[in-house]
N, C-alpha and C positions, 0 to 999 in steps of 0.2 A: 179717277180717285174714288168716287163714291161706290163703284161696284167692288173694287178691291177692299174697301173698308167694310162693306156689307158682308162679303165672303169671310173676311177675317173675323168679324163679330160673330157670325153664325157658327164658326168652328170653335169658339170659346165655350168654356164650361157654363152650363145654365145657372149654377149656384156656386158660391164660394165655400160653403161648409161641407164637410165630409159626412155623407149620409149613406152608409152601406146598404146597397140594394141588390138583391138576388135577381139575376137575369138568366132566363133559360132559352137556349137555342135547341130546337127539336130537329131531328134528322129530316132533311128535305126542305127546310125553310129557306126561302129565297131572301135576297138582299132587301127587297122592298118591304116584305113582311117584317123582317128584323128591324128595319128603319122605323116602321110604323109603331112597333112595340116599344122601341127605345123612346120615341117621341111621347107615346102615351104615358110612359113612366117618368117623363120629364128628365130623361138622361141626356137628351140632345135637344138642340133648338130647332133643327131643320132636317127633316127626314129626306127631302129631295137632295140636299147637299151631301148627306151621308151616302145615299145611293150613288150619286155621281162620283164621289171620291173613291168609293169601293170599286166601282167599275173602272175608273181610270188607273187605279193602283193595282188592280188585279186581286184585291183583298176578297172580293165576292167569291172567289174560288177556294178560299182558304178558311172559311168559317167552319168551326168544329162544334158538333152538338155537345151540349153539356150545360152545366150551371156555372155562371160567372159572378164574381163580386164586383159590381160597378158602383159608381157614385156620381151624382150630378156635379161634383167639383172636378170631374175629369173632362178634358177637352175632347173634341171629336177624334183627333188622331190617337189619343191614349185609348179611347174606347175601341177603335178599329184594331189597334195593336193587341189589346186584351182579347178581343173576340176571335183573333186569328192565331191565338196561342192555345195549346191544349189546356183545358181547365184543370186546376189542381184537384187531386183526389182528396176526398174528405178523410180526415184522420179520426180514428176511433180508438178509445182506450179500453183494453180488456184487462181486468184484474182477476187473477186466479189466487184464491186464498190457500194457505198451506193446508195440507191434509184433505184437500177437496179434489175430486176428479171431474173431468168434463164428460 
């Protein structure tokens, strides 16, 4: 009972409030390095459990380089799912005024 409660507790979000945090995965980064950075930014509680879950689920092979919007109110499974999905492209707005050329 105590081990399963510990694991459950460690997979929960570190904080309840939504705090948007930019998180960058660079090409070639490994699962342990990603886990360490997530822990340093207080986005996860346990970097070792993150690594184990990624290895067991196969998520470690699916990480995509890019910038992700994460928050400490996301649980471990939500973070893993987000990091294995292609990051959304940034939108930019371009305004061209009448009678102007580019």
